[in-house]
N, C-alpha and C positions, 0 to 999 in steps of 0.2 A: 264567557271566558272559561278556560279550563286551567286548573292548577294541578301539578303532579310533581313527584320527586322520584329519584332513583339513587342507588348507591352500588357499590361493588357487590352487594348481596342481593341485587335485583331491583325490580320496580317496587315503588311504594304505592300509596293510594293515589287515585286520580279523582278530582272533584270538579263538578260543574258549579261555577260561581255565577249566578244569574245577575247579581247586582252588588256593587261595592259602594254602599251608601250613595251619596249624590256627588261623589268626587270623580273627576276625570283628569288624566294627565296625558298630554299629547307628546309623543316622542318624535322629534324632528330628525329624520335620517339624512338631513342636508341635501335633499333633492332640490335642485334649483327652483322649482315651482313653489316650494314651501319656504324658501328663504328670500323670496322677493320682498321688496319694500311694501307692496300691497298686502301680502300675506302676513308679514310681521305686524303691520298696523292693525289688521283684522284680529289677530290673536290678542294684541294689547287691548284693543277696544272691547273685546268680549271677555277680557280677564281670564284668558286661558293660559295656564302655566305651560311653558314649552321646555321640555328636557332636551338639551342639545346632545346629539350623538355624532361623533366624528364620522365623516364620510369614509366609506370603504373600511370601516372599523372591523377588524377580525373578531368574530364572536367565538370566544373560547369555551362557552358553556356547552358541554357535551349533550345536554338534554335536547339541544337543537336537532341533533341527529335523530333522536327518538320522536320529536315532533314531525320530522320528515317522514318517518315510518308510519305515523298515524295518518298523515295526509295521504300517503299512498294507499293505505287501507281504505280510507273514506272514498278515494277516487275509484278504487277497484270495486267497492260494494255499491256505490251510488245510492245512498239512502235517500228517501223521498220526503222525509219529515223529521222534525227535531228528535222525536222519540227514537226512531231508527238510527239517526245519526249518533246519538249518545250511546246506544247499544253497540254500534260498530266501533266507536272510539274506545269504550271500555274493554270490549273483547280484544281489540288489537293491542291495547296497553298491557293487559294482563297476560297476553301471549308472547310478549317480548322475551326472548331467551335470556337466561342468566348470563350466558357467555357473551352476549351482545353488550350487556351492562358492564361486565368486567373489562372487555376490550376498550370500551369508551373511557372508563376510569383510568385504565392503564395508559391511555393515550395522552393524558394530561401533561406529563413531562415533555413529550415530543411537541405538543401544541405550544407550550410556553417557549421552548427553545426555538421553534420555527418563527414565532412572532418577534422574539429578540433578534434572531438572525436577519429577519427582514425589516428591522428597524421600525416595527409596529405596523408595517403594511400587511396586506392580505396574504394569507397562506392557503395551503390546500385544505385546511380545516374550515 
């Protein structure tokens, strides 16, 4: 798992988190195959906590745009092992332009207005 942050002043640190204790949380994106009676029973029997996430929920977190940038960089570079993958991710992260971060932060008002205007439904963001 990777953790990172950014602000109007640019990207912050990016960290590789190999393990978070022995805890797991399953996020249910309301895909029908994950909400079936059988699936629900399996989660209950295996004592897996399920965090319910509304279907088609707009994700307002602008860092999602930066995760997409990282995915593209990984796709373009095609690393062949974990070491190379981590190097590609770090290089791409620290090369994100300051202006990109500023535009994303500045977009927050428009993102919120769009969600309200669409009654909580999906937006272009």
